[in-house]
C-alpha positions as semicolon CSV with decimal commas, in nm:
position;residue;x (nm);y (nm);z (nm)
1;X;21,210;-2,852;21,649
2;X;20,939;-2,980;21,900
3;X;20,902;-2,758;22,215
4;X;20,864;-2,933;22,540
5;X;20,511;-2,907;22,609
6;X;20,425;-3,083;22,282
7;X;20,631;-3,371;22,366
8;X;20,447;-3,444;22,644
9;X;20,109;-3,398;22,558
10;X;19,872;-3,675;22,591
11;X;19,578;-3,732;22,376
12;X;19,291;-3,713;22,618
13;X;19,104;-4,038;22,624
14;X;18,745;-4,060;22,632
15;X;18,565;-4,150;22,974
16;X;18,341;-4,512;22,970
17;X;17,986;-4,396;22,972
18;X;17,677;-4,563;23,079
19;X;17,426;-4,539;22,834
20;X;17,040;-4,603;22,830
21;X;17,100;-4,947;22,664
22;X;17,336;-5,038;22,951
23;X;17,063;-4,949;23,212
24;X;16,842;-5,134;23,087
25;X;17,065;-5,447;23,077
26;X;17,124;-5,377;23,440
27;X;16,801;-5,332;23,523
28;X;16,665;-5,687;23,297
29;X;16,972;-5,869;23,523
30;X;16,888;-5,814;23,878
31;X;16,563;-5,846;23,812
32;X;16,589;-6,224;23,641
33;X;16,148;-6,224;23,600
34;X;16,147;-5,918;23,384
35;X;16,219;-5,942;23,016
36;X;16,480;-5,692;22,779
37;X;16,189;-5,533;22,656
38;X;15,976;-5,478;22,993
39;X;16,340;-5,332;23,127
40;X;16,340;-5,079;22,844
41;X;15,991;-4,988;22,908
42;X;16,076;-4,926;23,246
43;X;16,378;-4,758;23,194
44;X;16,175;-4,515;22,916
45;X;15,892;-4,429;23,162
46;X;16,137;-4,361;23,472
47;X;16,318;-4,051;23,192
48;X;16,019;-3,972;23,014
49;X;15,886;-3,917;23,420
50;X;16,181;-3,705;23,487
51;X;16,156;-3,536;23,155
52;X;15,754;-3,434;23,256
53;X;15,863;-3,335;23,611
54;X;16,120;-3,050;23,470
55;X;15,911;-2,958;23,242
56;X;15,660;-2,871;23,475
57;X;15,904;-2,699;23,674
58;X;15,876;-2,959;23,942
59;X;16,252;-3,054;24,086
60;X;16,351;-3,422;24,071
61;X;16,488;-3,555;24,337
62;X;16,620;-3,928;24,393
63;X;16,814;-3,993;24,717
64;X;17,142;-4,088;24,759
65;X;17,212;-3,937;24,424
66;X;17,090;-3,574;24,345
67;X;16,887;-3,370;24,248
68;X;16,770;-3,217;23,900
69;X;16,609;-2,885;23,868
70;X;16,543;-2,616;23,597
71;X;16,755;-2,254;23,643
72;X;16,608;-1,966;23,456
73;X;16,936;-1,740;23,332
74;X;16,883;-1,396;23,203
75;X;17,026;-1,287;22,873
76;X;17,415;-1,219;22,873
77;X;17,616;-0,954;22,714
78;X;17,880;-1,189;22,423
79;X;18,098;-1,203;22,102
80;X;18,144;-1,314;21,804
81;X;18,432;-1,513;21,805
82;X;18,486;-1,504;21,442
83;X;18,465;-1,114;21,399
84;X;18,446;-0,981;21,757
85;X;18,132;-0,790;21,729
86;X;17,931;-0,788;22,037
87;X;17,588;-0,969;22,069
88;X;17,342;-1,040;22,362
89;X;17,319;-1,410;22,421
90;X;16,917;-1,487;22,489
91;X;16,772;-1,592;22,828
92;X;16,731;-1,954;22,819
93;X;16,638;-2,247;23,094
94;X;16,861;-2,527;23,135
95;X;16,868;-2,790;23,383
96;X;17,122;-2,796;23,708
97;X;17,219;-3,115;23,871
């Protein structure tokens, strides 16, 4: 016997995503004077520059798009879902958009 909620259940579909190679192709298409190889180097340089900025604690601001920065998270109380034992989550740094 099916439950009514199971009958109406739809499997989630994956949203199309924009990959690094898609950015490379768009850059090469938008600027016909550069090759795919040069476009890939430009994209890699851009991403590496953003990574280095975040590693040194800088804020990466892209006008009309958004701001990336690093946020420190303190340790927190947690529990192991398998056995229910309590533990302490470690402090960490994560990027925030």
